[in-house]
C-alpha positions in Angstrom: 72.4 -111.3 -176.9 71.0 -114.6 -175.6 69.5 -115.7 -178.9 71.7 -114.6 -181.8 70.2 -117.0 -184.3 66.7 -115.5 -183.8 68.0 -112.0 -184.3 69.9 -112.9 -187.5 66.7 -114.6 -188.7 64.6 -111.5 -188.1 67.2 -109.3 -190.0 67.3 -111.8 -192.9 63.6 -111.4 -193.4 63.6 -107.6 -193.6 62.5 -106.3 -197.0 62.7 -102.7 -198.4 59.6 -100.7 -198.7 57.9 -97.4 -197.9 59.9 -94.2 -197.4 62.6 -92.8 -195.1 60.9 -91.6 -191.9 64.0 -90.7 -189.8 62.0 -88.8 -187.1 59.7 -91.8 -186.3 62.7 -94.1 -186.5 64.6 -92.0 -183.9 61.5 -92.0 -181.7 61.3 -95.8 -181.8 65.0 -96.1 -181.1 64.6 -93.9 -178.0 61.7 -95.9 -176.7 63.6 -99.1 -177.0 66.6 -97.6 -175.2 64.4 -96.3 -172.4 62.8 -99.8 -172.0 66.2 -101.5 -171.7 68.3 -98.9 -170.1 70.7 -100.4 -167.5 71.0 -98.7 -164.1 74.6 -97.7 -164.6 74.8 -98.0 -168.3 75.5 -95.5 -171.1 72.5 -95.1 -173.4 73.0 -94.5 -177.1 71.0 -94.4 -180.3 72.7 -94.7 -183.7 70.7 -93.8 -186.8 72.3 -95.2 -189.9 70.8 -93.4 -192.9 71.2 -91.4 -196.1 69.5 -88.6 -194.3 67.0 -88.0 -197.2 63.7 -87.6 -195.4 60.9 -88.8 -197.7 58.2 -89.3 -195.0 57.2 -87.9 -191.7 58.6 -84.8 -190.0 61.0 -82.7 -192.2 61.5 -79.6 -190.0 65.1 -79.4 -188.7 63.9 -77.5 -185.6 61.7 -80.5 -184.6 64.6 -82.9 -185.0 66.7 -80.6 -182.8 64.0 -80.6 -180.1 63.6 -84.3 -180.2 67.3 -85.2 -180.0 68.1 -82.5 -177.4 65.3 -83.7 -175.2 66.9 -87.2 -175.1 70.2 -85.8 -173.9 68.2 -84.5 -170.9 67.2 -88.1 -170.3 70.8 -89.2 -170.5 70.4 -90.7 -174.0 73.0 -89.6 -176.6 72.7 -89.9 -180.4 75.5 -90.7 -182.8 74.8 -90.2 -186.5 76.1 -92.3 -189.4 75.7 -90.8 -192.9 75.8 -93.4 -195.8 76.4 -92.8 -199.5 77.2 -89.7 -201.5 73.7 -88.2 -201.5 72.9 -88.1 -197.8 71.6 -85.0 -196.1 74.8 -83.8 -194.5 73.2 -80.9 -192.6 70.6 -83.1 -191.0 72.9 -85.9 -189.9 75.5 -83.4 -188.6 72.9 -81.6 -186.5 71.6 -84.9 -185.1 75.1 -85.7 -183.9 75.8 -82.3 -182.5 72.4 -81.9 -180.7 72.6 -85.5 -179.5 76.1 -85.0 -178.0 77.3 -88.0 -180.0 79.8 -88.7 -182.8 79.4 -88.2 -186.5 80.5 -90.7 -189.1 80.5 -90.7 -192.9 80.8 -93.9 -194.9 80.6 -94.2 -198.7 78.8 -97.6 -198.5 78.1 -100.5 -196.2 81.6 -101.9 -196.2 82.7 -99.7 -193.2 79.6 -100.1 -191.1 81.0 -102.9 -188.9 84.1 -100.7 -188.1 82.0 -97.8 -187.1 79.7 -99.8 -184.8 82.6 -101.6 -183.3 84.2 -98.3 -182.4 81.0 -96.9 -180.9 80.3 -100.0 -178.8 83.9 -100.1 -177.6 83.6 -96.6 -176.3 80.5 -97.4 -174.3 82.4 -99.8 -172.1 85.1 -97.3 -171.1 83.2 -94.3 -169.5 85.0 -93.0 -166.5 83.4 -89.6 -165.7 80.2 -87.6 -166.3 79.1 -84.0 -166.3 82.5 -82.4 -167.0 82.0 -78.6 -166.6 84.9 -76.4 -167.7 84.7 -72.7 -166.8 87.3 -70.2 -168.1 87.2 -66.8 -166.5 89.3 -64.2 -168.4 91.3 -61.7 -166.4 90.6 -58.0 -166.5 91.7 -56.4 -169.7 91.9 -59.7 -171.6 89.3 -60.0 -174.4 87.7 -63.1 -176.0 88.0 -63.1 -179.8 86.5 -66.6 -180.3 86.4 -70.1 -179.1 87.9 -72.3 -181.8 85.7 -75.0 -183.1 82.6 -73.7 -181.3 79.8 -71.2 -181.8 78.6 -68.5 -179.4 75.6 -69.8 -177.4 72.4 -67.8 -177.4 70.7 -67.0 -174.0 68.2 -69.9 -174.7 71.0 -72.4 -175.4 72.8 -71.3 -172.2 69.6 -72.2 -170.2 69.4 -75.5 -172.0 73.0 -76.3 -171.0 72.2 -75.4 -167.4 69.1 -77.7 -167.4 71.1 -80.5 -168.9 73.8 -80.2 -166.3 71.2 -80.4 -163.4 69.5 -83.5 -164.9 72.8 -85.3 -165.2 73.6 -84.3 -161.6 70.3 -85.7 -160.3 70.6 -88.9 -162.3 74.2 -89.7 -161.1 73.0 -89.1 -157.5 70.0 -91.4 -157.9 71.9 -94.2 -159.6 75.4 -94.0 -158.1 75.0 -92.1 -154.9 77.4 -89.3 -155.9 76.3 -86.2 -154.1 74.4 -83.5 -156.0 76.3 -80.3 -156.4 74.9 -78.6 -159.5 71.4 -77.6 -158.4 72.1 -73.9 -157.6 71.4 -71.2 -160.2 74.5 -69.3 -159.5 75.4 -67.3 -162.6 79.1 -67.9 -162.5 81.1 -65.7 -164.8 83.2 -67.0 -167.7 83.1 -69.2 -170.8 81.5 -72.6 -170.0 81.8 -76.0 -171.7 79.8 -79.0 -170.7 80.9 -82.6 -171.7 78.2 -85.2 -170.7 80.5 -88.3 -170.8 84.2 -88.8 -170.7 85.8 -92.0 -171.8 89.0 -93.8 -170.7 91.9 -92.5 -172.8 89.8 -89.7 -174.1 91.0 -86.1 -174.6 89.3 -82.8 -175.2 91.0 -79.7 -176.5 89.4 -76.3 -175.9 91.2 -73.4 -177.5 90.5 -69.7 -177.1 91.8 -66.9 -179.2 92.2 -63.9 -176.9 93.5 -60.3 -177.1 96.0 -59.1 -174.5 96.9 -55.4 -174.2 100.6 -54.3 -174.4 102.6 -54.4 -171.2 105.6 -55.9 -169.5 106.6 -58.6 -167.1 104.0 -61.3 -166.4 100.3 -61.0 -166.8 97.4 -63.3 -165.7 95.3 -64.4 -168.7 92.6 -66.5 -167.0 91.5 -68.8 -164.2 90.3 -72.2 -165.3 87.9 -74.3 -163.2 86.9 -77.9 -163.8 84.2 -80.0 -162.1 83.3 -83.6 -162.9 81.7 -86.7 -161.4 84.3 -89.5 -161.0 82.5 -92.8 -161.8 85.6 -94.8 -160.8 85.8 -93.6 -157.2 82.1 -92.4 -157.0 82.8 -88.9 -155.9 82.7 -85.2 -157.1 86.0 -83.8 -158.1 87.3 -80.3 -158.8 90.5 -78.8 -160.3 91.7 -75.3 -160.9 94.6 -73.7 -162.8 95.8 -70.2 -163.5 97.1 -69.2 -167.0 99.7 -66.5 -167.4 101.9 -65.0 -170.1 105.2 -63.3 -170.0 105.9 -60.3 -172.2 109.1 -60.5 -174.3 111.1 -57.8 -176.1 111.3 -59.2 -179.6 109.6 -61.5 -182.1 112.4 -64.0 -182.1 112.1 -64.6 -178.4 108.3 -64.9 -178.8 108.6 -67.5 -181.5 111.2 -69.5 -179.5 108.7 -69.6 -176.6 105.9 -71.3 -178.6 104.5 -74.4 -177.0 104.7 -77.1 -179.6 101.7 -79.1 -178.4 99.5 -76.0 -178.3 100.6 -74.9 -181.7 100.0 -78.4 -183.1 96.4 -78.3 -181.8 96.0 -74.8 -183.3 97.2 -76.0 -186.7 94.8 -78.9 -186.4 91.8 -76.5 -185.9 92.9 -74.3 -188.7 93.3 -77.3 -191.0 89.8 -78.5 -190.1 88.4 -75.0 -190.8 90.2 -74.9 -194.2 88.7 -78.3 -195.2 85.2 -77.2 -194.3 85.6 -73.9 -196.2 86.9 -75.8 -199.2 83.8 -78.0 -199.2 81.6 -74.9 -199.1 83.5 -73.4 -202.1 83.1 -76.6 -204.1 79.3 -76.5 -203.4 79.4 -72.9 -204.8 81.3 -74.0 -207.9 84.4 -72.0 -206.9 86.9 -74.8 -207.5 90.0 -72.6 -208.0 89.4 -70.9 -204.7 89.0 -74.3 -202.9 92.4 -75.4 -204.4 94.0 -72.2 -203.2 92.6 -72.6 -199.7 93.9 -76.1 -199.3 97.3 -75.2 -200.8 97.8 -72.3 -198.3 97.1 -74.6 -195.4 99.3 -77.3 -196.9 102.3 -75.0 -197.1 102.0 -74.0 -193.4 101.7 -77.7 -192.3 104.6 -78.7 -194.5 106.9 -76.0 -193.0 105.9 -76.9 -189.4 106.4 -80.7 -190.0 109.8 -80.0 -191.4 110.8 -77.6 -188.6 109.7 -79.9 -185.8 110.2 -83.3 -187.7 106.6 -84.1 -186.7 105.0 -87.2 -188.2 101.4 -86.1 -187.3 101.7 -82.8 -189.1 103.4 -84.5 -192.0 100.5 -86.9 -192.2 98.0 -84.1 -192.3 100.0 -82.3 -194.9 99.9 -85.4 -197.2 96.2 -85.7 -196.6 95.7 -82.1 -197.8 97.9 -82.8 -200.8 95.7 -85.7 -201.9 92.6 -83.5 -201.5 94.2 -80.8 -203.5 95.0 -83.2 -206.4 91.4 -84.4 -206.6 89.9 -80.9 -206.3 92.2 -79.8 -209.1 90.7 -82.5 -211.3 87.3 -80.9 -210.7 88.7 -77.6 -211.9 89.8 -79.2 -215.2 86.4 -80.9 -215.6 83.6 -78.7 -214.1 80.9 -81.2 -214.9 82.4 -83.6 -212.3 81.8 -81.0 -209.5 78.0 -81.4 -209.8 78.2 -85.2 -210.1 78.8 -88.0 -207.7 82.6 -87.3 -207.4 81.9 -83.7 -206.4 79.3 -84.7 -203.8 81.5 -87.4 -202.3 84.5 -85.0 -202.1 82.4 -82.3 -200.5 81.2 -84.7 -197.8 84.6 -86.2 -197.3 86.1 -82.7 -196.7 83.3 -81.7 -194.3 83.7 -84.9 -192.3 87.5 -84.6 -192.0 87.1 -80.9 -191.1 84.4 -81.7 -188.4 86.7 -84.4 -186.9 89.5 -81.8 -186.6 87.5 -79.0 -185.2 85.2 -80.7 -182.6 
């Protein structure tokens, strides 16, 4: 900013009043971003709110349409929920539909940290329009994609349209040849990541069913396309995934890939946290404690077996959550109060971070 003193003066004279009109606030933010968008920049809007809509549009579907439409214009949205009473469902959906991050802070003390993290990411984008396609081999069935939901036909079309618009924009602004304009209905499971940052990593895990057999069997072909912003060119990569049948359980266990198993444990831990939050919301405190305890035992055994600091850290996190949840069980009135609300949001946030 060229005139920081003026900006600080304007902020200092802001006064509270009126209601919380998040929809119009988002629209204003998007307008400002479009006015000041840089030719080769990354465009981002960050609503910071308790998410309790008291004025304007309240329909979640309209929020989804508004935020998703901005992604088509290469504008992402990161959501920051503040306090213990904020509308978690709304703020989470804004982050998901806006292809941005989601943050939860108890009060204003952590605001600076969140914004510093978001602004730092913006300076390190190295690739756009990453398209991952996984084509399963004959006889191999998809059980589920961990951390993801099955897309409807309408959502598939939205993803295709989003991919084409990013393709055109990168060509217009950076000269990287367009290569996503055909409507070829390529087979397989598809994942689209709009922006990829330096040092970033994305884990996509599939649970599949493989029929009995022997020897070696192909599981899938994996294809990756992306637009390299560093060298200004389109790039592609391909890999084949296979498994080898083994005669006994001991050999199978010995063949486990530690990194893959760690990621799986992370997804499962995230799911357990989200499930525990839902159980607390329903007043089923004892079941929430049991769910956390089950996952904590598995993490503890894995951490001990592999002497893994990351798994040990996650296990200790679960232990702390279990202790607090158990307190709610002994004092049911706390579950419906501020402590219960804060704990539920903390569990959901931690689970979201582990499963996305």
